[in-house]
C-alpha positions, 0 to 999 in steps of 0.5 A, spaced: 244 449 477 246 455 473 242 452 467 236 453 471 238 460 474 240 463 467 235 460 463 232 467 461 239 470 460 242 471 453 249 468 454 252 471 448 250 478 450 251 477 457 257 480 461 260 477 468 256 483 471 250 481 469 250 474 472 248 473 480 252 474 486 253 467 489 254 465 497 257 459 500 250 457 503 246 458 497 251 453 493 252 448 499 244 448 499 244 446 492 251 442 492 249 436 488 246 441 482 252 445 483 258 440 481 259 438 474 260 431 475 254 427 477 257 422 481 259 427 486 255 427 492 255 431 498 253 426 503 259 422 501 264 428 501 262 429 508 263 422 510 270 423 506 272 429 510 270 426 517 276 421 516 282 425 518 286 419 515 284 420 508 287 427 508 290 428 501 287 422 499 285 422 492 277 422 491 274 418 486 281 417 483 281 424 480 279 429 485 283 432 491 278 435 497 279 440 502 274 443 507 273 451 509 274 452 517 267 455 517 270 462 519 264 466 515 259 461 519 258 456 514 263 451 512 264 448 505 267 443 501 271 444 495 273 439 490 279 440 486 280 437 479 287 436 475 287 443 472 285 447 478 291 443 482 296 444 476 294 451 476 295 452 483 302 448 483 304 453 477 302 459 481 306 457 487 312 455 483 313 461 479 310 467 482 312 466 489 317 471 491 325 469 490 327 471 497 334 468 496 335 468 489 342 465 489 339 459 493 334 459 487 339 459 482 343 453 485 337 449 488 331 451 483 327 445 486 328 446 493 331 439 494 335 442 500 329 446 504 326 443 510 319 446 511 315 446 517 307 448 516 304 450 523 297 450 522 290 445 523 293 439 521 287 434 523 282 436 518 282 437 510 284 444 510 287 447 504 294 448 506 294 441 510 292 437 504 296 441 499 303 439 504 300 432 505 299 431 497 306 434 496 309 428 501 305 423 497 307 425 490 315 425 492 317 421 497 324 424 497 320 430 500 316 427 505 322 428 511 323 435 509 316 437 509 312 437 516 305 439 518 306 441 526 299 442 529 298 449 533 292 445 537 298 443 542 301 447 547 306 453 545 312 449 548 310 443 544 310 447 538 317 450 539 320 443 541 317 440 534 320 446 530 327 445 534 327 438 533 326 439 525 330 445 524 326 447 518 329 452 513 322 455 512 316 456 516 309 457 513 304 459 518 299 464 519 301 471 521 298 470 529 302 464 529 309 467 526 308 473 531 308 468 537 314 464 535 317 470 534 316 472 541 319 465 543 325 466 539 326 473 542 325 471 549 330 465 548 325 459 548 326 457 541 333 456 538 331 455 530 332 461 526 329 459 519 332 462 512 325 464 510 318 465 513 311 465 509 305 467 512 298 467 509 290 466 511 290 473 516 292 480 516 299 481 516 300 488 520 306 492 519 308 491 526 308 484 526 312 484 519 317 488 523 317 483 529 317 477 525 323 479 521 327 482 527 326 476 531 328 471 525 333 475 522 330 473 515 326 475 509 318 474 510 313 473 504 306 474 505 300 471 500 293 471 499 289 465 498 282 462 500 279 455 500 275 457 494 282 459 490 288 457 493 293 462 490 290 468 489 296 473 490 303 474 492 308 479 494 313 482 489 320 484 491 317 491 493 312 488 498 306 489 494 301 484 493 299 482 485 293 478 483 294 472 479 289 475 474 290 470 469 286 465 473 282 469 478 277 475 477 276 479 483 270 484 483 271 489 489 263 491 490 259 496 495 254 493 499 249 494 493 253 489 489 256 495 485 263 496 483 267 501 486 272 505 483 280 503 483 283 505 489 277 505 494 275 499 498 269 495 497 264 492 502 266 485 499 269 482 493 267 477 488 271 471 486 271 468 479 275 462 479 277 460 472 281 454 473 276 449 477 271 446 472 268 441 476 265 446 481 264 453 478 265 459 482 263 465 479 262 471 482 262 468 489 262 473 495 268 472 499 267 477 504 274 480 504 275 488 503 279 489 497 282 495 494 284 494 486 289 499 483 289 501 476 297 504 477 303 499 475 307 497 480 315 499 481 317 492 480 315 492 473 309 486 473 303 487 469 299 483 474 294 488 478 296 491 484 291 489 490 290 491 498 287 486 502 284 487 509 283 480 511 281 477 517 285 480 523 284 476 530 288 477 536 292 471 540 289 471 547 293 471 553 290 468 559 292 467 566 295 472 571 301 476 572 305 470 575 303 465 570 299 466 563 298 462 557 298 464 549 293 461 545 292 462 537 285 465 535 285 459 529 286 454 534 281 456 539 276 457 533 278 450 531 277 447 538 270 450 538 268 447 531 270 440 532 268 439 539 261 442 538 259 443 531 258 450 532 260 455 527 256 461 528 260 464 534 264 469 537 269 469 543 271 475 547 276 476 552 273 481 557 278 479 563 285 475 564 281 469 565 274 471 563 271 469 556 264 470 553 262 465 548 256 468 544 252 466 537 247 470 534 242 465 533 237 464 539 234 457 537 234 452 542 239 448 537 243 454 537 243 454 545 245 446 545 251 447 541 253 453 545 253 449 551 257 443 547 262 449 545 263 451 552 265 444 554 269 443 548 273 450 549 274 449 557 277 442 555 282 445 550 284 451 554 286 446 560 290 442 555 293 448 553 295 449 561 290 455 562 287 453 568 281 457 572 278 460 565 271 462 566 267 462 560 260 465 559 255 463 554 250 468 550 245 467 545 242 472 540 248 477 541 250 482 536 257 480 534 263 485 533 265 486 525 272 487 524 275 492 518 275 486 513 268 486 513 267 479 516 265 478 523 272 477 528 271 470 531 276 472 537 276 478 540 280 481 546 276 487 549 280 487 556 276 492 561 282 491 566 289 489 568 291 482 571 287 479 576 292 478 583 
């Protein structure tokens, strides 16, 4: 694919900025020409990731496979070779902040830790695959690492966490904030010694409430399916890009670089670790600000600020009884139940939701009806009864501060229904 695309380019003189911007849909449409191993075929990979029993299983005895959730409207499959996995492992081990330095001194390999990951556990998603891979690599860790599905009712999530009593909880900011509320209200007994968050925007208010509820340090990170460990926080709370293995270009709507200190319309990723699936000037869709000044912590790694996906937990019901549902759980239920990825779910009232898609095609409307049924079934399983779901096709969707479409939005027009 690149050989054909760059056949008229003098690569000895070309700069990175001279290469074309790549987008997920373009690469997936040319997947078999994109990967550098000719034995890899997209149809076979799709069969592989359709089987949840094969999560973290080696593909062709040398690759690890994970899929994106389709949050930008187009799901993708990513192939990780040995070098990429070694880089991700090293970055996670060396650059994750030491929230408890004395624990690292006496237990450098974390043998005493018990970690619970709360997320989507029934798909080949990067976090889930990574946890299950560690469990397979070291059976001694198997009982100390657990994936807990956020697709179940909140009380069941809390029950599993309390049964395990993890010292570390790793999850999304929206889920961590919800668990913090359960802890504050006395419905959760576990008080972890560390909380790790990533995958969504962590607001200052959420950071404060999570830290106050659990009484522990919190570490936030920035990553993507395209590069698992893009940036970590330092002890000063600043985010540092792993620029020795990843290049980020913050650009405007025309694809031109923006000055340091200014947020671009999107950011382009070049992954220097993955040699089986070249990711070069790939449009991530996030809004990122790159800074030229050094951090007070002394690190030489560049400082960045990310305006990532910011979606809201929905509270459905009336003033006597309500249910909180995580945004990523809602998205997962719609995707897996219908195959619809181009959607937005808007809460307009305590029990009123609008599910829309930008497309007006007959196929889109059919998927929209399937999504409505899948969503209704999921909400009933969460204990949210009497929720009304209206469907709209061809509707414009709200865009968040990150530059991406906000897939789950609260736009309440009134109070609770009596």
